[in-house]
C-alpha distance (Angstrom), angle and dihedral (degrees) to the residues before:
residue distance angle dihedral
M1 . . .
D2 3.80 . .
D3 3.82 125.2 .
Q4 3.75 93.8 -103.3
S5 3.76 93.5 55.9
L6 3.82 91.1 48.5
V7 3.79 90.7 48.3
E8 3.82 91.5 50.1
R9 3.82 91.3 49.2
F10 3.78 89.2 53.6
Q11 3.79 94.8 43.6
N12 3.80 94.6 47.1
G13 3.78 102.2 42.6
G14 3.78 108.0 5.4
D15 3.80 89.7 -110.6
R16 3.81 103.9 -170.8
A17 3.76 92.4 -168.8
A18 3.82 90.3 59.7
F19 3.81 90.1 50.9
E20 3.82 90.8 48.5
E21 3.82 89.8 52.4
L22 3.84 88.9 53.8
I23 3.84 89.8 50.3
A24 3.83 90.2 49.3
R25 3.79 89.4 49.3
Y26 3.75 98.7 50.3
E27 3.86 110.8 20.1
N28 3.80 93.5 93.9
R29 3.83 91.9 50.3
I30 3.86 91.1 49.5
F31 3.81 90.9 45.8
R32 3.80 91.1 51.5
F33 3.78 91.5 50.0
G34 3.83 91.6 47.3
F35 3.77 90.5 48.4
R36 3.75 93.0 51.4
M37 3.78 92.4 47.2
C38 3.77 99.4 42.2
G39 3.73 102.7 27.3
Q40 3.83 97.3 -141.0
E41 3.79 131.1 90.8
Q42 3.81 93.6 -137.1
D43 3.80 92.2 52.3
A44 3.76 91.4 47.7
E45 3.78 90.2 52.5
D46 3.80 90.0 50.5
V47 3.85 88.8 50.5
V48 3.87 89.9 52.8
Q49 3.76 91.2 49.4
D50 3.83 94.7 45.3
T51 3.83 90.5 46.9
F52 3.76 95.5 53.2
V53 3.81 94.9 40.4
S54 3.84 86.9 55.2
A55 3.80 91.5 42.9
Y56 3.82 91.9 52.9
R57 3.82 89.3 49.8
Y58 3.79 95.7 48.6
L59 3.80 105.9 26.3
K60 3.84 91.3 98.8
G61 3.86 87.3 65.6
F62 3.84 94.2 47.6
R63 3.83 106.6 120.8
G64 3.80 99.5 -176.6
D65 3.76 95.5 -117.9
A66 3.83 86.3 138.2
S67 3.75 130.0 22.8
L68 3.80 116.7 -80.3
L69 3.82 89.6 -115.5
T70 3.77 91.1 54.5
W71 3.83 89.6 49.9
L72 3.79 92.7 48.6
L73 3.81 92.2 47.7
K74 3.79 89.3 51.7
I75 3.76 89.9 56.1
A76 3.83 90.9 43.7
S77 3.78 90.1 50.0
S78 3.76 91.2 55.2
A79 3.78 89.7 47.7
C80 3.78 91.4 52.8
L81 3.77 94.8 50.4
K82 3.82 90.8 46.9
K83 3.80 88.9 52.1
R84 3.80 92.2 48.1
R85 3.78 91.3 50.9
L86 3.81 90.5 51.8
K87 3.82 91.0 50.2
K88 3.85 95.6 40.2
N89 3.82 93.6 123.8
E90 3.84 94.7 49.8
P91 3.82 120.1 95.8
R92 3.78 113.9 -91.6
S93 3.79 116.6 -101.7
H94 3.76 131.2 -148.9
V95 3.78 119.1 -90.1
P96 3.80 110.1 -138.9
F97 3.78 121.9 -137.5
E98 3.74 122.7 -174.4
D99 3.78 95.7 -163.1
L100 3.81 107.9 51.2
Q101 3.85 86.5 130.9
T102 3.82 87.0 81.2
Q103 3.79 127.8 62.8
T104 3.80 97.2 -76.0
A105 3.76 102.5 158.0
G106 3.76 112.9 22.6
E107 3.74 108.8 -104.6
V108 3.82 95.4 17.8
R109 3.79 107.8 90.8
I110 3.78 128.4 164.2
D111 3.77 113.4 -162.6
S112 3.80 118.8 -167.6
P113 3.81 116.1 -144.8
L114 3.84 117.8 -123.1
S115 3.85 90.1 -115.2
P116 3.86 105.8 29.1
T117 3.75 115.0 -147.6
P118 3.82 122.2 -147.5
D119 3.88 87.6 -108.6
S120 3.77 92.7 52.1
E121 3.81 93.0 45.6
V122 3.86 90.3 54.2
L123 3.79 91.3 46.9
S124 3.76 92.3 47.6
A125 3.84 91.8 49.9
E126 3.78 90.0 47.9
V127 3.81 93.9 48.9
R128 3.86 89.4 46.4
A129 3.81 91.4 52.3
K130 3.77 92.2 49.6
F131 3.74 91.9 46.5
H132 3.84 90.0 52.8
E133 3.75 88.6 51.4
A134 3.81 91.3 50.7
L135 3.76 92.9 47.6
A136 3.77 93.4 49.5
A137 3.83 89.8 52.1
I138 3.83 97.5 60.8
P139 3.86 118.3 89.5
A140 3.78 115.2 -83.2
H141 3.84 95.6 -118.4
Y142 3.82 89.9 58.1
R143 3.79 92.8 42.9
Q144 3.83 88.5 51.6
V145 3.79 92.5 59.9
L146 3.80 92.6 45.2
V147 3.76 93.7 49.9
L148 3.81 96.2 44.9
R149 3.74 96.1 43.5
E150 3.79 104.3 37.4
L151 3.82 105.2 23.8
E152 3.82 102.7 28.8
G153 3.80 90.2 40.6
M154 3.76 95.0 -132.0
S155 3.85 117.7 159.5
T156 3.79 119.6 -113.6
K157 3.82 88.3 -107.2
E158 3.85 92.1 52.8
V159 3.82 91.7 48.2
A160 3.80 89.6 50.3
E161 3.86 90.4 51.8
I162 3.83 92.2 46.9
L163 3.82 94.0 49.2
D164 3.84 98.1 34.0
L165 3.81 91.4 -120.7
T166 3.79 133.6 127.2
E167 3.78 116.9 -100.8
S168 3.80 89.3 -113.0
A169 3.82 90.7 53.6
V170 3.83 88.4 52.7
K171 3.77 90.8 52.2
V172 3.79 91.5 49.6
R173 3.74 93.1 48.0
L174 3.79 92.1 47.0
H175 3.77 91.0 50.5
R176 3.81 91.5 49.8
A177 3.78 92.4 44.3
R178 3.81 90.7 54.3
G179 3.78 90.0 50.4
M180 3.76 93.2 46.6
V181 3.75 93.1 50.6
Y182 3.74 91.8 47.9
Q183 3.81 93.0 49.8
E184 3.83 92.5 45.2
F185 3.85 89.1 47.4
E186 3.80 89.5 53.1
R187 3.81 90.1 48.2
V188 3.82 98.0 48.8
Y189 3.77 94.2 38.7
H190 3.82 106.9 37.9
G191 3.82 92.7 26.4
E192 3.81 87.8 71.2
G193 3.79 92.5 52.8
N194 3.77 95.8 -102.5
K195 3.74 124.5 136.2
L196 3.79 130.7 -153.3
N197 3.76 94.9 -136.7
């Protein structure tokens, strides 16, 4: 059954099974987004819970102007920013990314050799750790755009809908986010006397 049919079943008769199916369909995606934004499993679980509590409350008003996933990510995005504001005085934590092997942040690229050597594996792990540190250091509203666009694979239009921005504002933030990550990566990596080669 597609999302729209499940939403209609919930809207028309309060079908809890339909809502539970939507949770099962999207909870992992929301958790992954929350984990990438907040950097901690407990925070990501809270984001999932907050997202679906809000979705349950407001799903009757969902008109389908955007996809259900876009709508859920919009709620999750707000929950992440709220959580970051509450924890503003805590030390920053690393934001994990499974796919740093691809072009994640513009100029920063980590290529894995066909037959990795122990030296290359150590270097790759070190670069990845420094990259996480750099990513966690940029402001949340820039990290949001970067995570949604490049890691969640959302289109510029979808990111704009999720964050209530214009598409041009998304492009500007994405460009700035890439530059910030690159500069921060240079600072945390080379600033400690390490070299990539």
